[in-house]
Structure formats: C-alpha cells, structure tokens
C-alpha positions as CSV (number, residue, x, y, z in Angstrom):
1,M,81.8,141.0,138.6
2,F,80.0,144.1,140.0
3,R,76.8,142.0,140.7
4,K,78.8,139.8,143.2
5,I,80.3,143.0,144.9
6,Y,76.7,144.5,145.0
7,R,75.2,141.2,146.2
8,A,77.9,140.8,149.0
9,M,77.4,144.5,149.9
10,V,73.6,144.0,150.3
11,V,74.3,140.6,152.3
12,A,76.4,142.5,154.7
13,R,73.9,145.1,155.5
14,V,71.2,142.5,156.1
15,G,73.5,141.2,158.5
16,S,74.3,144.5,160.1
17,A,70.6,145.6,160.3
18,A,69.5,142.3,161.9
19,A,72.2,142.8,164.4
20,H,70.7,146.3,165.3
21,V,67.3,144.9,165.1
22,V,68.0,141.9,167.6
23,C,69.3,144.4,170.1
24,N,65.9,146.0,170.2
25,M,64.1,142.6,170.6
26,T,63.0,141.0,173.8
27,D,63.6,137.2,174.4
28,R,60.3,136.4,174.0
29,Q,59.8,137.8,170.7
30,L,63.2,136.2,169.6
31,A,61.4,133.0,170.9
32,E,58.3,133.6,168.9
33,T,60.3,133.9,165.8
34,G,62.2,130.4,166.5
35,S,65.5,132.2,166.6
36,D,68.1,133.4,169.2
37,R,70.2,136.3,169.4
38,R,73.3,134.5,167.8
39,T,71.5,133.3,165.0
40,F,69.2,135.6,163.9
41,P,71.5,137.7,162.0
42,M,73.1,134.7,160.1
43,D,69.5,133.4,159.4
44,A,68.5,136.8,157.8
45,M,71.9,136.8,155.8
46,K,70.9,133.1,154.3
47,R,67.6,134.3,153.6
48,M,68.9,137.0,151.5
49,E,71.4,134.6,149.8
50,A,68.6,132.2,149.0
51,E,66.2,135.2,147.4
52,F,69.4,136.1,145.2
53,A,69.7,132.2,144.3
54,S,66.2,131.6,143.4
55,K,66.1,134.9,141.3
56,D,69.3,133.9,139.3
57,A,67.6,130.4,138.8
58,K,64.4,132.2,137.4
59,Q,66.6,134.1,134.9
60,S,68.4,131.4,133.9
61,T,65.4,129.3,132.8
62,T,64.1,132.4,131.3
63,V,67.2,132.9,129.2
64,S,67.2,129.2,128.0
65,I,63.8,129.4,126.9
66,E,64.8,132.9,125.0
67,N,67.9,131.3,123.5
68,S,65.9,128.3,121.9
69,N,64.0,130.7,119.7
70,V,60.4,129.2,120.9
71,V,57.7,131.8,121.2
72,L,55.2,130.9,123.8
73,E,51.8,132.4,124.2
74,A,49.4,132.2,127.0
75,A,46.1,130.5,125.9
C-alpha cells in the first residue's frame, strides 16, 4: 500500500517537474525531443510508470527463482 502511494507521489512529481522544464524550453528544443508542450509532461510520467513496471517484472522473476529452491551459479 505504501509502495503505491510512494509511486503515485513520484509520478506526480515527475509530471510537475516536466511541466516546469517545458516552460523553459524553446519550441525548437521541444521539436528535437519529438514532443510538444502538451504531451511532454505526460510522456515523462509514462516513462516513470514504465520504469516502475520493469522493476516489478524484474523482481517478480527474481522472486520466483528464489522460491523454487534452485541455486544458480555463474560459470
């Protein structure tokens, strides 16, 4: 539960920071990134959510390996 609250706060802060950044960017800089003023904050928030999802996927595969009582050793 706390993880969900924390992540929601992080994603909201990323969106807020991206909105402030976009105010200081020129249209040319935004065009180079492939974004515009309307979509830049939402794109940043989606990237953060994707990072959290990939971290969860990585942890879930690690947990399933640990639970199977298999010891893996590098050669």
